[in-house]
C-alpha positions as CSV (number, residue, x, y, z in Angstrom):
1,M,0.0,0.0,0.0
2,A,1.1,3.5,-0.7
3,P,2.7,5.7,1.9
4,P,0.8,8.8,3.2
5,S,2.1,12.2,2.0
6,T,3.7,12.7,5.4
7,Q,4.9,10.3,8.0
8,P,3.1,11.1,11.2
9,T,3.5,9.1,14.4
10,P,1.0,6.2,14.5
11,A,-1.6,6.9,17.1
12,P,-2.0,4.4,19.9
13,A,-5.1,2.3,19.6
14,P,-7.8,1.9,22.2
15,A,-9.1,-1.6,23.0
16,A,-10.5,-3.7,20.1
17,G,-13.8,-2.6,18.9
18,S,-13.6,0.9,20.2
19,T,-14.9,3.4,17.7
20,S,-12.5,6.1,19.1
21,A,-9.7,4.3,17.4
22,G,-11.1,5.3,14.1
23,R,-11.0,9.0,15.0
24,A,-7.3,8.8,16.0
25,T,-6.3,7.8,12.5
26,S,-6.7,9.7,9.2
27,A,-10.0,8.5,7.6
28,R,-8.4,8.9,4.2
29,A,-5.6,6.6,5.2
30,L,-8.1,4.0,6.4
31,L,-9.8,4.2,3.0
32,V,-6.5,3.6,1.2
33,T,-5.9,0.6,3.5
34,I,-9.3,-0.8,2.5
35,F,-8.5,-0.6,-1.2
36,G,-5.1,-2.0,-0.6
37,L,-6.4,-5.0,1.4
38,Y,-9.6,-5.8,-0.5
39,A,-10.1,-4.1,-3.9
40,R,-7.4,-5.8,-5.9
41,D,-8.8,-9.2,-5.2
42,R,-12.1,-7.9,-6.6
43,G,-10.8,-6.6,-9.9
44,G,-9.5,-3.4,-8.4
45,A,-13.0,-2.0,-7.7
46,L,-15.5,-1.7,-4.9
47,S,-19.0,-0.3,-5.1
48,V,-19.9,2.9,-3.3
49,A,-22.5,1.0,-1.2
50,V,-19.8,-1.5,0.0
51,L,-17.3,1.3,0.8
52,V,-19.9,3.2,2.8
53,R,-20.7,0.0,4.8
54,L,-17.1,-0.8,5.4
55,L,-16.2,2.7,6.5
56,A,-19.2,2.7,8.9
57,A,-17.5,0.0,10.9
58,L,-14.6,2.5,11.3
59,D,-16.9,5.2,12.6
60,V,-16.9,7.1,9.3
61,D,-20.5,8.1,8.3
62,G,-21.9,8.1,4.7
63,P,-21.4,11.8,3.8
64,A,-17.8,11.7,5.1
65,A,-17.2,8.4,3.2
66,R,-18.3,9.9,-0.1
67,S,-16.1,13.0,0.6
68,L,-13.1,10.7,1.1
69,I,-13.8,8.8,-2.1
70,S,-14.0,12.1,-4.0
71,R,-10.6,13.2,-2.6
72,L,-8.9,10.0,-3.7
73,K,-10.5,10.5,-7.1
74,A,-9.1,14.0,-7.3
75,R,-5.6,12.7,-6.4
76,G,-5.8,10.2,-9.4
77,I,-6.0,7.1,-7.1
78,L,-9.5,6.2,-8.0
79,T,-11.7,6.4,-11.1
80,P,-15.5,5.9,-11.3
81,T,-16.8,2.6,-12.6
82,T,-19.7,0.2,-12.3
83,V,-19.6,-2.8,-10.0
84,S,-22.3,-5.4,-10.5
85,G,-24.6,-2.7,-11.9
86,S,-23.9,-0.3,-9.1
87,A,-21.9,2.9,-8.8
88,G,-18.3,2.2,-7.7
89,Y,-14.7,3.2,-7.9
90,R,-11.7,1.4,-9.4
91,L,-8.0,1.8,-8.7
92,T,-6.2,3.7,-11.4
93,E,-2.9,2.4,-12.7
94,T,-1.2,5.0,-10.5
95,G,-3.2,3.8,-7.5
96,R,-2.5,0.1,-8.1
97,R,1.2,0.8,-8.6
98,L,1.4,2.7,-5.4
99,L,-0.3,0.0,-3.5
100,D,1.8,-2.7,-5.0
101,E,4.9,-0.7,-4.1
102,G,3.6,-0.4,-0.5
103,D,3.0,-4.2,-0.3
104,R,6.6,-4.9,-1.0
105,R,7.6,-2.5,1.8
106,I,5.0,-3.7,4.3
107,Y,5.2,-7.4,3.8
108,G,8.4,-8.2,2.0
109,R,11.2,-6.0,3.1
110,P,14.1,-8.1,4.5
111,R,16.4,-7.1,7.4
112,A,19.8,-6.2,6.0
113,R,23.1,-7.8,7.0
114,L,26.4,-6.0,7.3
115,A,27.8,-8.3,4.6
116,D,25.2,-7.0,2.1
117,G,27.0,-3.6,2.0
118,W,25.6,-0.1,1.5
119,L,23.9,2.0,-1.2
120,L,25.0,5.6,-1.7
121,A,22.8,8.1,-3.6
122,V,24.7,11.1,-4.7
123,F,22.7,13.9,-6.3
124,S,22.7,17.5,-7.4
125,V,19.6,19.3,-8.5
126,P,19.9,22.9,-10.0
127,E,18.5,25.7,-7.9
128,S,16.0,26.4,-10.6
129,Q,14.4,22.9,-10.1
130,R,13.8,23.1,-6.3
131,A,10.6,21.2,-6.7
132,H,12.5,18.2,-8.1
133,R,15.0,18.4,-5.3
134,H,12.2,18.4,-2.7
135,S,10.6,15.4,-4.5
136,L,13.9,13.6,-4.7
137,R,14.6,14.0,-1.0
138,T,11.0,13.0,-0.1
139,R,11.3,9.8,-2.2
140,L,14.7,8.9,-0.7
141,A,13.3,9.5,2.8
142,A,10.3,7.3,2.0
143,L,12.7,4.5,0.9
144,G,14.3,4.7,4.3
145,F,17.6,6.5,3.4
146,G,19.7,8.3,6.0
147,A,21.3,11.6,5.2
148,V,25.1,11.7,5.3
149,S,25.2,15.2,3.9
150,A,22.9,17.5,1.8
151,G,23.7,15.6,-1.4
152,V,24.8,12.2,-0.2
153,W,22.2,9.8,1.3
154,I,22.8,6.2,2.3
155,A,20.7,3.0,2.7
156,P,21.4,-0.8,3.0
157,A,22.4,-2.2,-0.3
158,H,19.3,-4.5,-0.5
159,L,17.3,-1.4,-1.5
160,T,19.3,-0.9,-4.7
161,E,16.7,-2.3,-7.1
162,E,13.7,-0.7,-5.4
163,T,15.5,2.6,-5.3
164,S,16.3,2.5,-9.0
165,T,12.7,1.6,-9.8
166,V,11.2,4.4,-7.7
167,L,13.6,7.0,-9.1
168,R,12.9,5.9,-12.6
169,L,9.1,5.9,-12.2
170,H,9.1,9.4,-10.8
171,E,11.6,10.6,-13.5
172,L,14.2,11.6,-10.8
173,D,16.9,9.1,-11.9
174,R,18.7,11.7,-14.1
175,Y,19.6,13.7,-10.9
176,V,21.1,10.8,-9.0
177,D,24.2,8.5,-9.2
178,L,23.9,5.3,-7.2
179,F,27.0,3.5,-5.9
180,T,27.4,0.4,-3.7
181,R,30.1,-0.1,-1.0
182,A,31.0,-3.3,0.6
183,S,31.7,-1.7,4.0
184,L,32.0,1.6,5.8
185,E,35.3,3.2,6.8
186,Q,34.0,3.7,10.4
187,D,32.1,1.9,13.0
188,P,28.7,1.0,11.4
189,A,26.7,1.4,14.6
190,E,28.2,4.9,15.3
191,A,27.6,5.9,11.6
192,V,24.0,4.6,11.6
193,A,23.3,6.6,14.8
194,R,24.4,9.8,13.1
195,W,22.6,9.2,9.8
196,W,19.3,8.0,11.1
197,D,17.2,9.3,13.9
198,L,17.0,6.0,15.8
199,D,15.4,7.6,18.9
200,A,12.4,8.8,16.8
201,L,12.1,5.5,15.0
202,A,12.2,3.6,18.3
203,D,9.5,5.9,19.7
204,L,7.3,4.9,16.7
205,Y,7.8,1.2,17.3
206,S,7.2,1.7,21.0
207,S,4.0,3.6,20.3
208,F,2.8,0.8,18.0
209,L,3.6,-1.8,20.7
210,A,1.8,0.3,23.4
211,G,-1.2,0.9,21.3
212,Y,-1.8,-2.5,19.6
213,G,-0.4,-4.9,22.2
214,P,-3.7,-4.6,24.1
215,V,-5.6,-5.2,20.9
216,L,-3.9,-8.6,20.5
217,Q,-4.5,-9.4,24.1
218,H,-8.2,-8.6,23.7
219,W,-8.6,-11.0,20.8
220,Q,-6.6,-13.7,22.4
221,T,-8.7,-13.8,25.5
222,D,-11.6,-15.4,23.5
223,P,-10.4,-17.6,20.7
224,G,-13.9,-17.7,19.2
225,R,-14.2,-13.9,18.7
226,G,-14.4,-12.7,15.2
227,D,-15.4,-16.1,13.7
228,D,-18.9,-15.0,12.8
229,T,-20.0,-12.6,10.1
230,S,-21.8,-10.1,12.3
231,G,-20.7,-7.9,15.2
232,S,-17.4,-9.4,16.2
233,A,-16.3,-9.9,12.6
234,A,-17.0,-6.2,12.0
235,D,-14.9,-5.4,15.1
236,A,-12.1,-7.6,13.7
237,F,-12.3,-5.8,10.4
238,A,-12.2,-2.4,12.1
239,D,-9.2,-3.4,14.2
240,Y,-7.4,-5.0,11.3
241,V,-7.7,-2.0,9.1
242,R,-6.5,0.3,11.9
243,V,-3.5,-2.0,12.6
244,V,-2.4,-2.1,9.0
245,T,-2.9,1.6,8.6
246,A,-0.8,2.3,11.7
247,W,1.9,-0.2,10.7
248,R,2.2,0.8,7.0
249,R,3.9,4.0,7.9
250,L,6.8,2.3,9.7
251,P,8.5,0.5,6.8
252,Y,8.7,3.9,5.2
253,R,10.9,5.1,8.1
254,D,12.9,1.9,8.7
255,P,15.0,0.6,5.8
256,G,15.7,-2.7,7.5
257,L,19.0,-1.7,9.1
258,P,21.4,-4.5,10.1
259,P,20.8,-5.8,13.7
260,E,24.5,-5.2,14.5
261,T,24.0,-1.4,14.0
262,L,20.9,-1.1,16.3
263,P,20.7,-0.7,20.1
264,P,20.4,-4.0,22.0
265,D,16.9,-3.2,23.3
266,W,15.6,-2.2,19.8
267,P,11.8,-2.4,19.8
268,G,11.4,-2.9,16.0
269,S,11.6,-6.7,16.2
270,A,8.9,-7.0,18.9
271,A,6.7,-4.5,16.9
272,A,7.1,-6.6,13.7
273,D,6.2,-9.8,15.7
274,L,3.1,-8.0,17.1
275,F,2.0,-7.0,13.6
276,T,2.4,-10.5,12.3
277,A,0.4,-11.9,15.2
278,L,-2.4,-9.4,14.7
279,R,-2.5,-10.1,11.0
280,E,-2.8,-13.8,11.6
281,R,-5.5,-13.4,14.2
282,L,-7.6,-10.7,12.4
283,S,-7.2,-11.1,8.7
284,G,-9.6,-14.1,8.4
285,P,-12.6,-12.7,10.2
286,A,-12.0,-9.3,8.7
287,L,-12.3,-10.8,5.2
288,S,-15.5,-12.6,6.3
289,H,-16.9,-9.2,7.2
290,V,-15.9,-7.7,3.8
291,S,-17.5,-10.6,2.0
292,A,-20.7,-10.2,3.9
293,A,-20.7,-6.5,3.3
294,A,-20.3,-7.1,-0.5
295,E,-23.3,-9.4,-0.7
296,P,-25.8,-8.1,-3.3
297,S,-28.7,-8.6,-0.8
298,H,-27.6,-5.4,0.9
299,G,-29.6,-3.6,-1.8
300,D,-29.3,0.0,-2.8
301,D,-26.8,2.0,-4.8
302,P,-25.8,5.1,-2.9
303,R,-24.2,7.6,-5.2
């Protein structure tokens, strides 16, 4: 799924099923998550009626839901279509590409090893093209690069292919030279501590653990919760969408730094384990809720 335009701190989540959790997270980000999780398996499209019902489980009412849909349409992420004879919206090619890119980051990014080496991005953008310079720095930051100096950024070498692809897609590759190095000429842990804000990143992981650890505990207390397609399945859907929305920001801040370069009490591993456990517990009943919400028997066609 695609990253948000900024990288705010994920808000801690209240206990599972609490509607206040929906207010703590950007409703637009929740809608992007819904499309990322469920639209592509349905031909890239969802009807407006289904979207309104799904967002209702996240404490977003009908008028607000339609406003959010319109905003994503204006951003070129969605385009109008017909779904089983009803008004709906389909992912554009841009929207699908952004979500596919986000999937690789959220679910597939490996943890680097020191033996993998490092990737250097060296760039220079003319003063007359400051917008391109801002865009380039934004893309590198979203890939998880750390800043060595104004025009030299660094990341683990396993990001080489992804970096080349992103820069090319956004027509920024002409400003950048990419180099790989087998090792650094200084202590890697000390260098990483200078080039990345590890304290801020650790705070994000700790916030995720504090907010969503209780959510997992809530669902683990009753193994049968969420197995139906009514109330508890709707709660599972709401919690799962919030969890994925909160988590998807983190891989855009953490490039998968080698464990040897991180503090011994690093919370990132525990946060990743928590996300995996929540995904395993909630994804099934959440999908059941989506399937029930998409049943034609729900009737009307809210435009």
